[in-house]
PQR file of N, CA, C, O and H, with PARSE charges and radii, in Angstrom:
ATOM      1  N   MET A   1     -16.388   2.754   7.898 -0.4000 1.5000
ATOM      2  CA  MET A   1     -17.094   2.820   6.171 -0.0000 2.0000
ATOM      3  C   MET A   1     -15.723   2.322   5.862  0.5500 1.7000
ATOM      4  O   MET A   1     -14.730   2.413   6.584 -0.5500 1.4000
ATOM      5  N   HIS A   2     -15.843   1.647   4.388 -0.4000 1.5000
ATOM      6  CA  HIS A   2     -15.325   0.487   4.043 -0.0000 2.0000
ATOM      7  C   HIS A   2     -14.838   1.157   2.599  0.5500 1.7000
ATOM      8  O   HIS A   2     -15.668   1.015   1.700 -0.5500 1.4000
ATOM      9  H   HIS A   2     -16.650   1.573   3.802  0.4000 1.0000
ATOM     10  N   PRO A   3     -13.759   1.784   2.280 -0.5600 1.5000
ATOM     11  CA  PRO A   3     -13.417   2.721   1.462  0.2800 2.0000
ATOM     12  C   PRO A   3     -13.898   1.752  -0.178  0.5500 1.7000
ATOM     13  O   PRO A   3     -14.162   0.550  -0.150 -0.5500 1.4000
ATOM     14  N   ASP A   4     -13.915   2.423  -1.210 -0.4000 1.5000
ATOM     15  CA  ASP A   4     -13.986   1.385  -2.510 -0.0000 2.0000
ATOM     16  C   ASP A   4     -12.836   1.580  -3.346  0.5500 1.7000
ATOM     17  O   ASP A   4     -12.557   2.579  -4.008 -0.5500 1.4000
ATOM     18  H   ASP A   4     -13.701   3.400  -1.234  0.4000 1.0000
ATOM     19  N   LEU A   5     -12.015   0.182  -3.201 -0.4000 1.5000
ATOM     20  CA  LEU A   5     -11.128  -0.343  -3.612 -0.0000 2.0000
ATOM     21  C   LEU A   5     -11.433  -1.318  -5.508  0.5500 1.7000
ATOM     22  O   LEU A   5     -10.765  -1.504  -6.525 -0.5500 1.4000
ATOM     23  H   LEU A   5     -12.242  -0.630  -2.662  0.4000 1.0000
ATOM     24  N   ASP A   6     -12.795  -1.653  -5.023 -0.4000 1.5000
ATOM     25  CA  ASP A   6     -12.886  -2.646  -6.372 -0.0000 2.0000
ATOM     26  C   ASP A   6     -12.677  -1.542  -7.639  0.5500 1.7000
ATOM     27  O   ASP A   6     -13.249  -0.480  -7.884 -0.5500 1.4000
ATOM     28  H   ASP A   6     -13.338  -1.502  -4.197  0.4000 1.0000
ATOM     29  N   GLY A   7     -11.816  -2.128  -8.190 -0.4000 1.5000
ATOM     30  CA  GLY A   7     -11.496  -1.441  -9.941 -0.0000 2.0000
ATOM     31  C   GLY A   7     -10.463  -0.817  -9.782  0.5500 1.7000
ATOM     32  O   GLY A   7     -10.054  -0.433 -10.878 -0.5500 1.4000
ATOM     33  H   GLY A   7     -11.352  -2.991  -7.991  0.4000 1.0000
ATOM     34  N   ALA A   8      -9.589  -0.404  -8.673 -0.4000 1.5000
ATOM     35  CA  ALA A   8      -9.113   0.113  -8.784 -0.0000 2.0000
ATOM     36  C   ALA A   8      -7.529  -0.859  -9.291  0.5500 1.7000
ATOM     37  O   ALA A   8      -7.333  -2.073  -9.336 -0.5500 1.4000
ATOM     38  H   ALA A   8      -9.921  -0.716  -7.782  0.4000 1.0000
ATOM     39  N   VAL A   9      -6.410   0.588  -9.683 -0.4000 1.5000
ATOM     40  CA  VAL A   9      -5.213  -0.052 -10.591 -0.0000 2.0000
ATOM     41  C   VAL A   9      -4.124   0.101  -9.441  0.5500 1.7000
ATOM     42  O   VAL A   9      -3.691   1.095  -8.858 -0.5500 1.4000
ATOM     43  H   VAL A   9      -6.569   1.575  -9.646  0.4000 1.0000
ATOM     44  N   TRP A  10      -3.760  -1.657  -9.301 -0.4000 1.5000
ATOM     45  CA  TRP A  10      -2.782  -1.933  -8.164 -0.0000 2.0000
ATOM     46  C   TRP A  10      -1.441  -1.977  -8.709  0.5500 1.7000
ATOM     47  O   TRP A  10      -1.214  -2.607  -9.742 -0.5500 1.4000
ATOM     48  H   TRP A  10      -4.112  -2.465  -9.774  0.4000 1.0000
ATOM     49  N   ARG A  11      -0.337  -1.208  -7.942 -0.4000 1.5000
ATOM     50  CA  ARG A  11       0.769  -1.148  -8.323 -0.0000 2.0000
ATOM     51  C   ARG A  11       1.858  -1.671  -7.548  0.5500 1.7000
ATOM     52  O   ARG A  11       1.936  -1.382  -6.354 -0.5500 1.4000
ATOM     53  H   ARG A  11      -0.521  -0.696  -7.103  0.4000 1.0000
ATOM     54  N   LYS A  12       2.895  -2.573  -8.223 -0.4000 1.5000
ATOM     55  CA  LYS A  12       3.640  -3.329  -7.449 -0.0000 2.0000
ATOM     56  C   LYS A  12       5.106  -2.436  -6.986  0.5500 1.7000
ATOM     57  O   LYS A  12       5.747  -1.798  -7.822 -0.5500 1.4000
ATOM     58  H   LYS A  12       2.831  -2.808  -9.193  0.4000 1.0000
ATOM     59  N   SER A  13       5.480  -2.513  -5.582 -0.4000 1.5000
ATOM     60  CA  SER A  13       6.456  -1.889  -5.514 -0.0000 2.0000
ATOM     61  C   SER A  13       7.938  -1.726  -6.405  0.5500 1.7000
ATOM     62  O   SER A  13       8.133  -2.797  -6.980 -0.5500 1.4000
ATOM     63  H   SER A  13       4.959  -3.030  -4.903  0.4000 1.0000
ATOM     64  N   SER A  14       8.527  -1.196  -6.565 -0.4000 1.5000
ATOM     65  CA  SER A  14       9.905  -1.452  -7.524 -0.0000 2.0000
ATOM     66  C   SER A  14      10.619  -2.476  -6.228  0.5500 1.7000
ATOM     67  O   SER A  14      10.669  -3.675  -6.504 -0.5500 1.4000
ATOM     68  H   SER A  14       8.368  -0.326  -6.098  0.4000 1.0000
ATOM     69  N   TYR A  15      11.116  -2.084  -4.966 -0.4000 1.5000
ATOM     70  CA  TYR A  15      11.618  -3.021  -3.886 -0.0000 2.0000
ATOM     71  C   TYR A  15      10.898  -4.764  -4.172  0.5500 1.7000
ATOM     72  O   TYR A  15      11.219  -5.734  -3.485 -0.5500 1.4000
ATOM     73  H   TYR A  15      11.075  -1.110  -4.742  0.4000 1.0000
ATOM     74  N   SER A  16       9.976  -4.807  -5.240 -0.4000 1.5000
ATOM     75  CA  SER A  16       9.567  -6.513  -5.194 -0.0000 2.0000
ATOM     76  C   SER A  16      10.373  -7.157  -5.960  0.5500 1.7000
ATOM     77  O   SER A  16      10.887  -6.650  -6.957 -0.5500 1.4000
ATOM     78  H   SER A  16       9.716  -4.019  -5.798  0.4000 1.0000
ATOM     79  N   GLY A  17      10.634  -8.740  -5.444 -0.4000 1.5000
ATOM     80  CA  GLY A  17      11.132  -8.924  -6.378 -0.0000 2.0000
ATOM     81  C   GLY A  17      10.402  -9.453  -7.009  0.5500 1.7000
ATOM     82  O   GLY A  17       9.198  -9.371  -6.769 -0.5500 1.4000
ATOM     83  H   GLY A  17      10.216  -9.152  -4.634  0.4000 1.0000
ATOM     84  N   GLY A  18      10.948 -10.259  -8.147 -0.4000 1.5000
ATOM     85  CA  GLY A  18      10.831 -10.842 -10.187 -0.0000 2.0000
ATOM     86  C   GLY A  18      10.486 -12.374  -9.559  0.5500 1.7000
ATOM     87  O   GLY A  18      10.716 -13.404 -10.192 -0.5500 1.4000
ATOM     88  H   GLY A  18      11.927 -10.325  -8.342  0.4000 1.0000
ATOM     89  N   ASN A  19      10.035 -12.353  -8.526 -0.4000 1.5000
ATOM     90  CA  ASN A  19      10.028 -13.765  -9.131 -0.0000 2.0000
ATOM     91  C   ASN A  19       8.310 -13.951  -8.642  0.5500 1.7000
ATOM     92  O   ASN A  19       8.103 -15.101  -8.256 -0.5500 1.4000
ATOM     93  H   ASN A  19       9.848 -11.516  -8.011  0.4000 1.0000
ATOM     94  N   GLY A  20       7.564 -13.408  -8.610 -0.4000 1.5000
ATOM     95  CA  GLY A  20       6.346 -13.247  -8.298 -0.0000 2.0000
ATOM     96  C   GLY A  20       5.516 -13.587  -7.230  0.5500 1.7000
ATOM     97  O   GLY A  20       4.337 -13.938  -7.198 -0.5500 1.4000
ATOM     98  H   GLY A  20       7.733 -12.473  -8.924  0.4000 1.0000
ATOM     99  N   GLY A  21       6.494 -13.389  -6.220 -0.4000 1.5000
ATOM    100  CA  GLY A  21       5.843 -13.203  -4.688 -0.0000 2.0000
ATOM    101  C   GLY A  21       6.471 -12.417  -3.527  0.5500 1.7000
ATOM    102  O   GLY A  21       7.645 -12.054  -3.460 -0.5500 1.4000
ATOM    103  H   GLY A  21       7.452 -13.104  -6.247  0.4000 1.0000
ATOM    104  N   GLU A  22       5.551 -12.225  -2.673 -0.4000 1.5000
ATOM    105  CA  GLU A  22       6.353 -11.196  -1.229 -0.0000 2.0000
ATOM    106  C   GLU A  22       6.000  -9.845  -2.280  0.5500 1.7000
ATOM    107  O   GLU A  22       6.987  -9.110  -2.260 -0.5500 1.4000
ATOM    108  H   GLU A  22       4.597 -12.521  -2.727  0.4000 1.0000
ATOM    109  N   CYS A  23       5.181  -9.417  -2.967 -0.4000 1.5000
ATOM    110  CA  CYS A  23       5.014  -7.899  -3.322 -0.0000 2.0000
ATOM    111  C   CYS A  23       3.951  -7.417  -2.552  0.5500 1.7000
ATOM    112  O   CYS A  23       2.875  -7.906  -2.206 -0.5500 1.4000
ATOM    113  H   CYS A  23       4.379 -10.014  -2.983  0.4000 1.0000
ATOM    114  N   VAL A  24       4.640  -6.080  -2.317 -0.4000 1.5000
ATOM    115  CA  VAL A  24       3.765  -5.127  -1.702 -0.0000 2.0000
ATOM    116  C   VAL A  24       3.024  -4.017  -2.887  0.5500 1.7000
ATOM    117  O   VAL A  24       3.764  -3.330  -3.591 -0.5500 1.4000
ATOM    118  H   VAL A  24       5.514  -5.682  -2.598  0.4000 1.0000
ATOM    119  N   GLU A  25       1.441  -3.924  -3.023 -0.4000 1.5000
ATOM    120  CA  GLU A  25       0.976  -3.047  -4.043 -0.0000 2.0000
ATOM    121  C   GLU A  25       0.405  -2.207  -3.489  0.5500 1.7000
ATOM    122  O   GLU A  25      -0.239  -2.358  -2.451 -0.5500 1.4000
ATOM    123  H   GLU A  25       0.841  -4.483  -2.451  0.4000 1.0000
ATOM    124  N   LEU A  26       0.626  -0.725  -4.380 -0.4000 1.5000
ATOM    125  CA  LEU A  26       0.068   0.633  -3.691 -0.0000 2.0000
ATOM    126  C   LEU A  26      -1.451   0.653  -4.458  0.5500 1.7000
ATOM    127  O   LEU A  26      -1.455  -0.333  -5.195 -0.5500 1.4000
ATOM    128  H   LEU A  26       1.150  -0.602  -5.224  0.4000 1.0000
ATOM    129  N   ALA A  27      -2.643   1.324  -4.570 -0.4000 1.5000
ATOM    130  CA  ALA A  27      -3.767   1.570  -5.403 -0.0000 2.0000
ATOM    131  C   ALA A  27      -3.994   2.526  -4.648  0.5500 1.7000
ATOM    132  O   ALA A  27      -4.268   2.545  -3.448 -0.5500 1.4000
ATOM    133  H   ALA A  27      -2.639   2.125  -3.971  0.4000 1.0000
ATOM    134  N   PHE A  28      -3.784   3.907  -5.914 -0.4000 1.5000
ATOM    135  CA  PHE A  28      -4.961   5.029  -5.884 -0.0000 2.0000
ATOM    136  C   PHE A  28      -6.126   5.493  -6.083  0.5500 1.7000
ATOM    137  O   PHE A  28      -6.604   5.754  -7.186 -0.5500 1.4000
ATOM    138  H   PHE A  28      -3.561   3.892  -6.889  0.4000 1.0000
ATOM    139  N   ALA A  29      -6.787   5.655  -4.758 -0.4000 1.5000
ATOM    140  CA  ALA A  29      -8.493   5.973  -5.509 -0.0000 2.0000
ATOM    141  C   ALA A  29      -8.670   7.613  -4.866  0.5500 1.7000
ATOM    142  O   ALA A  29      -7.888   8.449  -4.412 -0.5500 1.4000
ATOM    143  H   ALA A  29      -6.399   5.442  -3.862  0.4000 1.0000
ATOM    144  N   GLU A  30      -9.971   7.552  -5.080 -0.4000 1.5000
ATOM    145  CA  GLU A  30     -10.159   8.945  -4.954 -0.0000 2.0000
ATOM    146  C   GLU A  30      -9.293   9.552  -3.459  0.5500 1.7000
ATOM    147  O   GLU A  30      -8.236  10.177  -3.547 -0.5500 1.4000
ATOM    148  H   GLU A  30     -10.606   6.873  -5.449  0.4000 1.0000
ATOM    149  N   HIS A  31      -9.898   9.263  -2.267 -0.4000 1.5000
ATOM    150  CA  HIS A  31      -9.849  10.030  -1.153 -0.0000 2.0000
ATOM    151  C   HIS A  31      -8.936   8.882  -0.376  0.5500 1.7000
ATOM    152  O   HIS A  31      -8.463   9.493   0.582 -0.5500 1.4000
ATOM    153  H   HIS A  31     -10.756   8.755  -2.195  0.4000 1.0000
ATOM    154  N   VAL A  32      -8.566   7.816  -0.340 -0.4000 1.5000
ATOM    155  CA  VAL A  32      -7.825   6.652   0.283 -0.0000 2.0000
ATOM    156  C   VAL A  32      -6.281   5.910  -0.605  0.5500 1.7000
ATOM    157  O   VAL A  32      -6.374   5.581  -1.787 -0.5500 1.4000
ATOM    158  H   VAL A  32      -8.950   7.320  -1.119  0.4000 1.0000
ATOM    159  N   ILE A  33      -5.563   5.817  -0.179 -0.4000 1.5000
ATOM    160  CA  ILE A  33      -4.028   4.903  -0.803 -0.0000 2.0000
ATOM    161  C   ILE A  33      -4.488   3.331   0.080  0.5500 1.7000
ATOM    162  O   ILE A  33      -4.614   3.126   1.288 -0.5500 1.4000
ATOM    163  H   ILE A  33      -5.487   6.084   0.782  0.4000 1.0000
ATOM    164  N   GLY A  34      -4.598   2.722  -0.697 -0.4000 1.5000
ATOM    165  CA  GLY A  34      -5.018   0.720  -0.761 -0.0000 2.0000
ATOM    166  C   GLY A  34      -3.292   0.476  -0.773  0.5500 1.7000
ATOM    167  O   GLY A  34      -2.441   0.844  -1.584 -0.5500 1.4000
ATOM    168  H   GLY A  34      -4.496   2.888  -1.678  0.4000 1.0000
ATOM    169  N   VAL A  35      -3.196  -0.261   0.419 -0.4000 1.5000
ATOM    170  CA  VAL A  35      -2.088  -1.070   0.361 -0.0000 2.0000
ATOM    171  C   VAL A  35      -2.479  -2.325   0.373  0.5500 1.7000
ATOM    172  O   VAL A  35      -3.649  -2.435   0.738 -0.5500 1.4000
ATOM    173  H   VAL A  35      -3.887  -0.560   1.078  0.4000 1.0000
ATOM    174  N   ARG A  36      -1.680  -3.827  -0.017 -0.4000 1.5000
ATOM    175  CA  ARG A  36      -1.818  -4.771  -0.134 -0.0000 2.0000
ATOM    176  C   ARG A  36      -0.815  -6.031  -0.079  0.5500 1.7000
ATOM    177  O   ARG A  36       0.257  -5.648  -0.547 -0.5500 1.4000
ATOM    178  H   ARG A  36      -0.729  -3.738  -0.313  0.4000 1.0000
ATOM    179  N   ASP A  37      -0.749  -7.200   0.256 -0.4000 1.5000
ATOM    180  CA  ASP A  37       0.319  -8.218  -0.434 -0.0000 2.0000
ATOM    181  C   ASP A  37      -0.097  -8.885  -1.239  0.5500 1.7000
ATOM    182  O   ASP A  37      -0.794  -9.757  -0.721 -0.5500 1.4000
ATOM    183  H   ASP A  37      -1.620  -7.511   0.636  0.4000 1.0000
ATOM    184  N   SER A  38      -0.048  -8.976  -2.454 -0.4000 1.5000
ATOM    185  CA  SER A  38       0.193  -9.832  -3.556 -0.0000 2.0000
ATOM    186  C   SER A  38       0.053 -11.177  -3.252  0.5500 1.7000
ATOM    187  O   SER A  38      -0.368 -11.839  -4.200 -0.5500 1.4000
ATOM    188  H   SER A  38       0.518  -8.267  -2.875  0.4000 1.0000
ATOM    189  N   LYS A  39       0.330 -11.954  -1.960 -0.4000 1.5000
ATOM    190  CA  LYS A  39      -0.318 -13.258  -2.116 -0.0000 2.0000
ATOM    191  C   LYS A  39      -1.348 -13.261  -1.221  0.5500 1.7000
ATOM    192  O   LYS A  39      -1.475 -14.212  -0.450 -0.5500 1.4000
ATOM    193  H   LYS A  39       0.672 -11.416  -1.190  0.4000 1.0000
ATOM    194  N   ASN A  40      -2.495 -11.855  -1.204 -0.4000 1.5000
ATOM    195  CA  ASN A  40      -3.233 -12.034  -0.779 -0.0000 2.0000
ATOM    196  C   ASN A  40      -4.230 -11.049  -0.946  0.5500 1.7000
ATOM    197  O   ASN A  40      -4.940 -10.776   0.022 -0.5500 1.4000
ATOM    198  H   ASN A  40      -2.392 -11.083  -1.830  0.4000 1.0000
ATOM    199  N   PRO A  41      -4.401 -10.443  -2.084 -0.5600 1.5000
ATOM    200  CA  PRO A  41      -5.187  -9.404  -2.402  0.2800 2.0000
ATOM    201  C   PRO A  41      -6.709  -9.154  -2.106  0.5500 1.7000
ATOM    202  O   PRO A  41      -7.305  -8.106  -2.356 -0.5500 1.4000
ATOM    203  N   LYS A  42      -7.228 -10.251  -1.549 -0.4000 1.5000
ATOM    204  CA  LYS A  42      -8.376  -9.704  -1.286 -0.0000 2.0000
ATOM    205  C   LYS A  42      -8.716  -9.039  -0.089  0.5500 1.7000
ATOM    206  O   LYS A  42      -9.824  -8.598   0.216 -0.5500 1.4000
ATOM    207  H   LYS A  42      -6.744 -11.102  -1.346  0.4000 1.0000
ATOM    208  N   VAL A  43      -7.373  -8.994   0.748 -0.4000 1.5000
ATOM    209  CA  VAL A  43      -7.756  -8.164   2.102 -0.0000 2.0000
ATOM    210  C   VAL A  43      -6.419  -7.043   1.663  0.5500 1.7000
ATOM    211  O   VAL A  43      -5.286  -7.334   1.282 -0.5500 1.4000
ATOM    212  H   VAL A  43      -6.472  -9.352   0.500  0.4000 1.0000
ATOM    213  N   ALA A  44      -7.113  -5.530   1.906 -0.4000 1.5000
ATOM    214  CA  ALA A  44      -6.182  -4.757   1.562 -0.0000 2.0000
ATOM    215  C   ALA A  44      -6.453  -3.539   2.965  0.5500 1.7000
ATOM    216  O   ALA A  44      -7.430  -3.508   3.713 -0.5500 1.4000
ATOM    217  H   ALA A  44      -8.034  -5.294   2.216  0.4000 1.0000
ATOM    218  N   LEU A  45      -5.713  -2.981   2.973 -0.4000 1.5000
ATOM    219  CA  LEU A  45      -5.710  -1.929   3.822 -0.0000 2.0000
ATOM    220  C   LEU A  45      -6.175  -0.397   3.116  0.5500 1.7000
ATOM    221  O   LEU A  45      -6.180  -0.153   1.909 -0.5500 1.4000
ATOM    222  H   LEU A  45      -4.919  -3.007   2.365  0.4000 1.0000
ATOM    223  N   ALA A  46      -6.429   0.227   3.854 -0.4000 1.5000
ATOM    224  CA  ALA A  46      -6.766   1.725   2.800 -0.0000 2.0000
ATOM    225  C   ALA A  46      -6.255   3.034   3.858  0.5500 1.7000
ATOM    226  O   ALA A  46      -6.840   3.021   4.941 -0.5500 1.4000
ATOM    227  H   ALA A  46      -6.424   0.029   4.834  0.4000 1.0000
ATOM    228  N   PHE A  47      -5.416   3.955   3.701 -0.4000 1.5000
ATOM    229  CA  PHE A  47      -5.152   4.773   4.603 -0.0000 2.0000
ATOM    230  C   PHE A  47      -5.798   6.785   4.264  0.5500 1.7000
ATOM    231  O   PHE A  47      -6.788   6.974   3.558 -0.5500 1.4000
ATOM    232  H   PHE A  47      -4.940   3.965   2.821  0.4000 1.0000
ATOM    233  N   GLY A  48      -5.548   7.170   4.469 -0.4000 1.5000
ATOM    234  CA  GLY A  48      -5.798   9.238   3.992 -0.0000 2.0000
ATOM    235  C   GLY A  48      -4.654   8.912   3.498  0.5500 1.7000
ATOM    236  O   GLY A  48      -3.819   8.034   3.712 -0.5500 1.4000
ATOM    237  H   GLY A  48      -4.743   7.016   5.043  0.4000 1.0000
ATOM    238  N   ARG A  49      -4.827  10.167   2.491 -0.4000 1.5000
ATOM    239  CA  ARG A  49      -3.579  10.855   2.647 -0.0000 2.0000
ATOM    240  C   ARG A  49      -2.428  11.565   3.056  0.5500 1.7000
ATOM    241  O   ARG A  49      -1.362  11.789   2.483 -0.5500 1.4000
ATOM    242  H   ARG A  49      -5.506  10.881   2.317  0.4000 1.0000
ATOM    243  N   THR A  50      -2.852  11.859   4.127 -0.4000 1.5000
ATOM    244  CA  THR A  50      -2.433  12.545   4.972 -0.0000 2.0000
ATOM    245  C   THR A  50      -1.638  11.368   5.981  0.5500 1.7000
ATOM    246  O   THR A  50      -0.423  11.423   6.173 -0.5500 1.4000
ATOM    247  H   THR A  50      -3.718  11.677   4.593  0.4000 1.0000
ATOM    248  N   GLU A  51      -2.558  10.257   6.615 -0.4000 1.5000
ATOM    249  CA  GLU A  51      -1.802   9.491   7.086 -0.0000 2.0000
ATOM    250  C   GLU A  51      -0.383   8.079   6.314  0.5500 1.7000
ATOM    251  O   GLU A  51       0.582   7.460   6.761 -0.5500 1.4000
ATOM    252  H   GLU A  51      -3.545  10.213   6.459  0.4000 1.0000
ATOM    253  N   MET A  52      -1.133   8.206   4.959 -0.4000 1.5000
ATOM    254  CA  MET A  52       0.088   7.926   4.459 -0.0000 2.0000
ATOM    255  C   MET A  52       1.352   8.668   4.048  0.5500 1.7000
ATOM    256  O   MET A  52       2.318   8.071   3.571 -0.5500 1.4000
ATOM    257  H   MET A  52      -1.917   8.709   4.596  0.4000 1.0000
ATOM    258  N   ASP A  53       1.325   9.932   4.235 -0.4000 1.5000
ATOM    259  CA  ASP A  53       2.371  10.842   3.920 -0.0000 2.0000
ATOM    260  C   ASP A  53       3.227  10.682   5.420  0.5500 1.7000
ATOM    261  O   ASP A  53       4.417  10.369   5.423 -0.5500 1.4000
ATOM    262  H   ASP A  53       0.541  10.417   4.622  0.4000 1.0000
ATOM    263  N   LEU A  54       2.399  10.958   6.778 -0.4000 1.5000
ATOM    264  CA  LEU A  54       3.118  10.843   7.872 -0.0000 2.0000
ATOM    265  C   LEU A  54       3.713   9.160   8.261  0.5500 1.7000
ATOM    266  O   LEU A  54       4.675   9.042   9.019 -0.5500 1.4000
ATOM    267  H   LEU A  54       1.432  11.212   6.776  0.4000 1.0000
ATOM    268  N   PHE A  55       3.163   8.166   7.773 -0.4000 1.5000
ATOM    269  CA  PHE A  55       4.030   6.916   7.396 -0.0000 2.0000
ATOM    270  C   PHE A  55       4.929   6.818   6.388  0.5500 1.7000
ATOM    271  O   PHE A  55       5.594   5.821   6.670 -0.5500 1.4000
ATOM    272  H   PHE A  55       2.381   8.263   7.157  0.4000 1.0000
ATOM    273  N   LEU A  56       5.430   7.392   5.133 -0.4000 1.5000
ATOM    274  CA  LEU A  56       6.558   7.275   4.895 -0.0000 2.0000
ATOM    275  C   LEU A  56       7.540   8.589   4.898  0.5500 1.7000
ATOM    276  O   LEU A  56       8.312   8.873   3.982 -0.5500 1.4000
ATOM    277  H   LEU A  56       4.890   8.202   4.904  0.4000 1.0000
ATOM    278  N   ARG A  57       7.346   9.382   6.184 -0.4000 1.5000
ATOM    279  CA  ARG A  57       7.831  10.544   6.220 -0.0000 2.0000
ATOM    280  C   ARG A  57       8.945   9.574   7.473  0.5500 1.7000
ATOM    281  O   ARG A  57      10.124   9.291   7.261 -0.5500 1.4000
ATOM    282  H   ARG A  57       6.719   9.152   6.928  0.4000 1.0000
ATOM    283  N   ASN A  58       8.346   9.308   8.427 -0.4000 1.5000
ATOM    284  CA  ASN A  58       8.822   8.330   9.275 -0.0000 2.0000
ATOM    285  C   ASN A  58       9.582   7.188   8.815  0.5500 1.7000
ATOM    286  O   ASN A  58      10.470   6.748   9.545 -0.5500 1.4000
ATOM    287  H   ASN A  58       7.388   9.538   8.599  0.4000 1.0000
ATOM    288  N   LEU A  59       9.305   6.571   7.519 -0.4000 1.5000
ATOM    289  CA  LEU A  59       9.554   5.179   7.224 -0.0000 2.0000
ATOM    290  C   LEU A  59      11.367   5.596   6.537  0.5500 1.7000
ATOM    291  O   LEU A  59      12.434   4.981   6.523 -0.5500 1.4000
ATOM    292  H   LEU A  59       8.584   6.929   6.926  0.4000 1.0000
ATOM    293  N   ARG A  60      10.784   7.305   5.925 -0.4000 1.5000
ATOM    294  CA  ARG A  60      12.261   7.520   5.648 -0.0000 2.0000
ATOM    295  C   ARG A  60      13.400   8.048   6.413  0.5500 1.7000
ATOM    296  O   ARG A  60      14.547   7.885   5.997 -0.5500 1.4000
ATOM    297  H   ARG A  60       9.918   7.805   5.937  0.4000 1.0000
ATOM    298  N   HIS A  61      13.091   8.813   7.758 -0.4000 1.5000
ATOM    299  CA  HIS A  61      13.753   8.741   8.795 -0.0000 2.0000
ATOM    300  C   HIS A  61      13.969   7.662   9.501  0.5500 1.7000
ATOM    301  O   HIS A  61      14.267   7.914  10.668 -0.5500 1.4000
ATOM    302  H   HIS A  61      12.159   8.945   8.096  0.4000 1.0000
ATOM    303  N   ASP A  62      13.930   6.547   9.225 -0.4000 1.5000
ATOM    304  CA  ASP A  62      14.304   5.380   9.697 -0.0000 2.0000
ATOM    305  C   ASP A  62      13.361   5.584  11.217  0.5500 1.7000
ATOM    306  O   ASP A  62      14.042   4.942  12.015 -0.5500 1.4000
ATOM    307  H   ASP A  62      13.688   6.342   8.276  0.4000 1.0000
ATOM    308  N   ARG A  63      12.688   5.899  11.653 -0.4000 1.5000
ATOM    309  CA  ARG A  63      11.988   5.938  12.829 -0.0000 2.0000
ATOM    310  C   ARG A  63      10.958   4.996  13.571  0.5500 1.7000
ATOM    311  O   ARG A  63      10.124   5.279  14.431 -0.5500 1.4000
ATOM    312  H   ARG A  63      12.134   6.421  11.004  0.4000 1.0000
ATOM    313  N   PHE A  64      11.370   3.404  12.787 -0.4000 1.5000
ATOM    314  CA  PHE A  64      10.504   2.435  13.177 -0.0000 2.0000
ATOM    315  C   PHE A  64      11.504   1.429  13.354  0.5500 1.7000
ATOM    316  O   PHE A  64      12.315   1.111  12.484 -0.5500 1.4000
ATOM    317  H   PHE A  64      12.048   3.173  12.089  0.4000 1.0000
ATOM    318  N   ASP A  65      11.414   0.852  14.696 -0.4000 1.5000
ATOM    319  CA  ASP A  65      12.505  -0.261  14.991 -0.0000 2.0000
ATOM    320  C   ASP A  65      11.273  -1.570  14.988  0.5500 1.7000
ATOM    321  O   ASP A  65      10.236  -1.823  15.602 -0.5500 1.4000
ATOM    322  H   ASP A  65      10.755   1.111  15.403  0.4000 1.0000
ATOM    323  N   VAL A  66      12.359  -2.384  13.560 -0.4000 1.5000
ATOM    324  CA  VAL A  66      12.227  -4.060  13.402 -0.0000 2.0000
ATOM    325  C   VAL A  66      13.151  -5.283  13.246  0.5500 1.7000
ATOM    326  O   VAL A  66      12.671  -6.413  13.155 -0.5500 1.4000
ATOM    327  H   VAL A  66      13.201  -2.179  13.061  0.4000 1.0000
TER
END
């Protein structure tokens, strides 16, 4: 399944720098949330709302080692 993100309205993260590069962008479609890097906008990942909610909850609780 390839979600349709053509025509989606992409929004930049508020944490992205103002220099025009290195931006994370999100788009909200009917059944998925798209995530892409502004330097390579032709490639996007799509997550279901449940998966994105789980990811964000874990991120907020610092459950990832980086």
